[in-house]
C-alpha positions in Angstrom: 0.2 0.4 -0.1 1.0 3.2 -0.8 1.4 5.9 1.8 -0.9 9.1 1.2 0.6 12.5 2.2 -1.4 14.3 4.3 -2.6 17.6 2.5 -4.7 20.4 4.3 -8.1 20.6 2.5 -8.0 23.6 0.2 -10.0 26.4 2.0 -12.5 28.5 -0.2 -11.8 32.4 -1.2 -12.3 34.5 1.8 -16.2 36.0 1.1 -17.9 38.7 3.8 -20.2 36.5 6.0 -23.9 37.6 4.5 -26.0 39.3 7.7 -29.5 36.9 7.3 -32.2 38.8 6.1 -34.3 38.4 9.3 -31.3 40.0 11.6 -31.5 43.7 11.6 -28.8 46.2 12.5 -28.3 47.8 15.8 -29.1 51.0 16.5 -25.9 52.6 16.8 -24.8 51.4 13.3 -28.3 52.6 11.4 -27.5 55.5 9.5 -30.7 57.4 8.3 -31.3 61.1 6.9 -33.1 62.1 9.4 -29.9 61.6 12.1 -27.9 63.8 9.6 -27.5 67.4 10.8 -28.7 70.4 9.0 -26.6 73.5 8.1 -28.4 76.9 7.7 -25.4 79.4 7.4 -25.5 82.7 5.4 -22.8 85.1 4.4 -23.3 88.4 3.2 -21.2 91.4 2.2 -22.5 94.5 1.2 -23.6 97.9 2.2 -26.6 99.1 4.6 -29.4 100.6 3.2 -30.1 102.9 6.2 -29.0 103.5 9.7 -29.8 101.1 12.1 -33.2 101.3 14.3 -32.0 99.7 17.7 -34.9 99.0 20.4 -35.2 97.1 23.6 -36.7 93.9 24.1 -38.9 93.6 27.8 -35.9 92.0 29.6 -33.8 94.6 28.8 -32.1 93.4 25.8 -30.8 95.5 23.1 -32.1 94.4 19.4 -30.5 96.3 16.0 -33.0 95.7 12.5 -30.9 97.1 9.2 -30.3 96.3 5.4 -27.6 95.1 3.7 -27.7 95.3 -0.2 -25.3 92.8 -2.1 -24.7 93.7 -5.6 -22.9 91.0 -8.2 -22.2 92.8 -11.6 -21.5 90.5 -14.6 -22.2 90.7 -18.6 -25.3 88.9 -20.1 -24.9 86.8 -22.9 -25.6 89.4 -25.6 -22.5 91.4 -24.0 -24.4 93.9 -21.9 -22.7 94.5 -18.6 -25.8 94.2 -15.6 -25.8 94.2 -12.4 -28.5 92.7 -9.5 -28.9 93.6 -6.3 -30.8 91.8 -3.3 -31.6 93.3 -0.6 -31.1 91.2 3.2 -33.2 92.5 6.5 -30.5 91.4 8.9 -31.1 91.5 13.6 -28.5 91.7 15.8 -29.0 91.2 19.9 -27.5 92.3 22.6 -24.0 93.7 22.8 -23.4 93.3 19.1 -26.4 95.1 18.5 -25.2 97.7 20.6 -22.1 98.2 18.4 -23.8 98.3 15.1 -26.0 100.9 16.7 -23.1 103.2 17.6 -20.6 102.2 14.5 -22.6 101.6 11.7 -24.6 104.2 9.2 -26.2 104.0 5.9 -24.1 103.5 3.1 -20.9 101.6 5.6 -19.6 98.2 4.2 -20.1 95.5 6.0 -19.5 91.6 6.2 -22.4 89.6 8.2 -22.4 86.2 9.5 -25.8 84.5 10.5 -28.7 81.9 10.2 -32.3 82.1 8.4 -34.8 82.4 10.6 -38.5 82.9 9.2 -40.9 84.5 11.4 -45.3 85.2 11.2 -47.0 87.5 12.6 -51.1 88.9 12.0 -51.1 92.0 10.4 -53.7 94.3 10.7 -56.0 93.3 7.9 -56.0 90.0 10.0 -54.0 88.3 7.3 -51.2 85.8 8.4 -47.5 88.0 7.3 -44.3 86.3 7.0 -40.5 87.9 7.0 -37.3 85.4 6.3 -34.5 87.7 7.6 -30.6 87.4 8.6 -30.1 86.5 12.5 -26.7 87.8 12.7 -23.8 86.5 15.0 -20.9 87.7 13.3 -20.5 91.2 12.0 -17.3 93.0 10.3 -17.3 96.4 9.3 -15.2 96.4 6.4 -14.4 100.1 5.5 -12.3 102.1 7.6 -14.0 105.4 7.6 -17.3 106.1 8.3 -18.7 107.6 5.6 -18.9 104.9 4.0 -16.0 105.2 1.3 -14.7 102.3 -0.8 -11.0 100.8 0.5 -8.5 101.1 -2.2 -8.1 97.7 -2.9 -12.0 97.4 -3.6 -12.5 99.6 -6.7 -14.1 97.6 -9.2 -15.6 94.9 -6.8 -16.2 91.2 -8.6 -14.0 90.5 -11.6 -16.1 89.2 -14.3 -14.3 86.2 -16.6 -15.8 85.4 -19.9 -16.4 81.2 -19.5 -13.5 80.5 -22.1 -10.9 82.2 -19.7 -11.3 80.3 -17.0 -8.6 77.7 -17.1 -9.9 74.5 -15.6 -13.8 74.5 -17.1 
């Protein structure tokens, strides 16, 4: 009799274990869209349309309101230069509200960072009214002179480029 060498059985290629269909994932491993965080952030650079208005709430906290105009310049497909202006209602609270009321005035250039908020109220005619505003969390005064004079490095605004001028398109 001939002796056979003992050879180990060939193992099949590694395959990941499949979870039986009747087993569910544990709750901590399950990811759903509802568990993902949202983002509500607004950044605006523009000029004040009027002097800020400050008032105080019943508990003595300062609230300042003002409007900011942000413009964009572009060249239309027919070659005509155009400018669009978007207006934003800004609301600032507490110490920042007092600073804005003290230092800002019509024409000043500002950077606003905050979140969008929509409020509703009932008008005098009984109709429900809505407004959307930016609740500012950070305000930076961009021009150095109180008259709203533009800075030397900001004469023409954003640079206009034609699509063929962009190297990475």
